[in-house]
N, C-alpha and C positions, 0 to 999 in steps of 0.2 A: 506633701504639704501644699504645693501649688494647686493640685487637683481639688483638694478640700476647699481651698479658697474660691476656686471657680464654681464649685457646687453651691457653696454658701452664697456667693454673689448671684448665681442664677436664681436661687430661692428668694432672695431679697427682691430681685427684679420682677419675679413672677408675682410676689405679694404686692409690690407697688403697682403693677398693672391691674391687679384685681381691685385694689382700693381706688384707683383712678376710674375704673369702669363703674364701680359702685357710686362714686361721687357724681359721675356724669349722669347716671340713671336717676339719682336723687334730684339733680337739677332739672332733668327732663320732666319728672313727675310733678315737681313744684311749679314749673313753668306752664305745664298743660292743665293744671288744676283750674276748674271754672271758678270765677269770682262771683260774689253775691249780686252785683249790679250789672253783670254782663261784661264781656271782654271788649275793650276799646281798641283803637288803632295801635296805641303804644304797646299794650299788653299782647296784641296779636303779633307785632314785630318781634317782641322779646320771646314769645313762644316759638315762632318760626326759627329765630336764631338759635334757641336752645335745642330745638329738634335737629337743626342742621349740624350743630356741634356734636350731638349724640350720634348722628349717623356717621360723622367722620371718625368717631372713636372706634378703633378696632376692638370688637368684642367677639369672644367665642361663645356660641350658644349651644351647649351640649345637648339640651333637650329640644332644640329647634323652635323655641317659643319665646317671644319677648315678654309675655305676661309672667311666665315662670321665672325668668331672669329678674324681672322687676320685683316679684315677691321675694325671691332669694336675697336680692340686694337690700330690701327693707328689713328682712329678718336678720341679715348679717349686721346691718347698721345698729339694729336694736340690741343684738347680742353684744356688740362691741361696747355700746353705752351701758348695758346692764352689767357686764363683767367688771367695769370700773367702779360700780356703786358699792360702797361698804355695807356690811350687814347692819340692818336697823332693827334693834330689839325693843323699840317703843310699842306701846299698846295700840293695836290696829283698830280701825273702824269697820263696822259691819259684822253681822253674826257669823258668817262663813269664815272670814279671816280670823276672827277671835277664836272660833272653834279649832281651826288649824293651828293657831298659835299655841293653844293649850295642849294640843296633842303632841306637837313636836318640841315643846319647851323642855321636857326632861332630857332630851338629847342635845338640843341646840344650846341651852344655857351652859352646861359644862364645857362644851367646845368653845363657846364665845368667851368664857372666862379664862380658859387655859391656853388657847391658841391665838397668837397674834393674827390679825386680819391683814393679809398681804396686799389688799386692795387700797389700803390707806397709805399715805406717804411715810408715816412712822413705822408701819408694820412691814414694809417691803424689805428692809434690811434683816428682818428676823425670819425670812422664809425657811432657812434650815430648821429652826425650832418648830415652825408650823408643819413641815414635812415629817420630821421624826415624831412629833406629838400626834399627828394624824395616824401614823402606823400604830402607835401605842394604843390609841383610842379604838382603832379597828380591832386590834387583838383583844382588848377588854370586852367590847361589844360582842365579838365572836364567841368568847368564853361564856358570856351570859346567855347568848342565843342557844348554844349547844346544851348548856346546863338546864335551862328552862324547857327546851324541847325534850330532854331526857326525862325530866320530872313529869311533863304533860303526857308523854308516852307511857310512863309507868302508871300514872293515874288512870289513863284510858285503856290500859292493858294492850298497848301497841308495842311491838318489838322495836328495839333501837334501830335495827336494820331498815325497817319500814319507815321510821321517822327520817332516817338519813336519805332514803330514796325519794321521799315525797316532800315533807315540810322543810327540812334543812336544805335540800337541793334547790327548792324554789326560792327560799329566803336568801341564800347566797348568790343566786343568779339575778336578783333584782338590780344590783348595780350594773351588771353586764347588760341587762335589758335596757336600762335607761341610757347608758352610753351608746349602745347600738342604735337605739331609736334616734338619738340626737345626730349622730354622724350619718345615718341613713337618710334623714330628712334634708341634710345638707348635700346629698348626692354621692356620698362615699359608701356605697353598699359593700364594696370589697373590704373596707376597714371594719364594718359592722360584723361581717361573717368571720374574718380573721381574728377579731377580738374575742368572739365567743369560743372559737376553737383554741386560740392561744391561751386563754385564761384557764381552760380545763387542763391543757398540757402543763401549765405552770402549777396547778393544784396537785397534779399527780407526781410531778418530778421534784417539786420543792415544798408544796404545802403539806404533803403527807410525810416525806422522809425527814424533814427538819425537826418536827416535834418528836418523832420516833428516835432520832439521833440524840436529841437532848435528853429524852427519857432514859435511853441506854447509858449515856454518860453519867447521869445523876444517880440512877438506881442500880446500874450494873447488871441489868437483866433485859431480855427482849420484851417487846410489846406483843401480847397475845391478841390476835384478831380472830374473832369468832364470827364466821359467815359461811353459810352453806352454799356450795356451788360457786366458789370464788373464781375458779378457772373458767367455768362457763360464763360467768358475768364478764370477765375480761375479754373473752372471745366475743361476747355479745356487744361490748363496747366497740371493738374493732369493726364488727359487722355494721353497727349503727353509723360509724364514721364513713364506711364505704357507701352505705345507702344515702347518707347526707350528700356526699360528693356526686353520686349518680343523680339524685333528685335535682340538685342545682344545675347539673349539666343538661338534664332533660328539659328544664325550663329555660334553656339557652342563657344561663348565667344572669338571669334577671330575677329580682325579688318582687314577686307579685302575690296575689291572693292564693293562687294554686299552690305555690311553694310553701306559703304559710300553713295551709291546711295539711299539706304533706308532712311538714315538720311536726305538727301537732299529732298526727297519726303515728309517726315514728316514735314520738315520746310516749304515747299511751301504750304502744306495743312493747317498748323497753320496760316500762313500769310493770306491765302485766307479766311479762316473762320473768323479771327479777323477783316480783312477789311470789310467783309460782315456784321459783327455786327456793325461796326462803321458807315457804310453808309446805314444801315437799309435794306440791301438786305436780311439779315437773322434776324429773330426776336427772342429775348430772352424772354422766358416766365416769367422770374423773374422781368422784368422791369415793 
């Protein structure tokens, strides 16, 4: 118990230090901003005092550049202010904003009506309702996505296995992509990579077995999975995981353009081999 309190106190102190550093940088940026009529003697003294205070503030520069830290500080301040702004459903101004409003309205309006906004003082106490309701809405949207993809695949004469490997796989990975980009831009590249790997492990160990378990309990019979080369596909998944780890190690555990192109190449190889197994261009010896 005492160790837990010490860890929590350490995290609070670390967050307080970060906020203090951000505030100091913001004061420095405002003090060094040029005025319209030129800087006088008073403004010069204030600028020098602000710069001296910023120099005395202990800051860790992970990237070795003051400009990067200043940009990160501005973005973090903007994020903090933006996170506290409740959702505004009023009609926007401008053609682009109105077009975006109409496109997302079928999804945003039901969420806005049924889920309390926890960013408002009134909605903060209803955060459990928002949490459970969000899970229910995700399940509903997932059902619609799978249903519509199956109908679209049947209309275009595309097998369900191919739709799952391409369209559904890309659609379900968009939230992971967004969260990975957000945390990577904040400097947490390890969190971005671990999130993508952990989400797939969760899908395999929880996302698939739970619906199958419920189906078996309700109907009293097992779920029939029709896919050719299932064993080879599983072996291919393990091989892809090994190649991903090797690729990250080859680029010295840094996320750059070379690693991005390598990941794209590995994905296309995986899709090509999987489709070859489904269409029997490639034969799996375990079948």
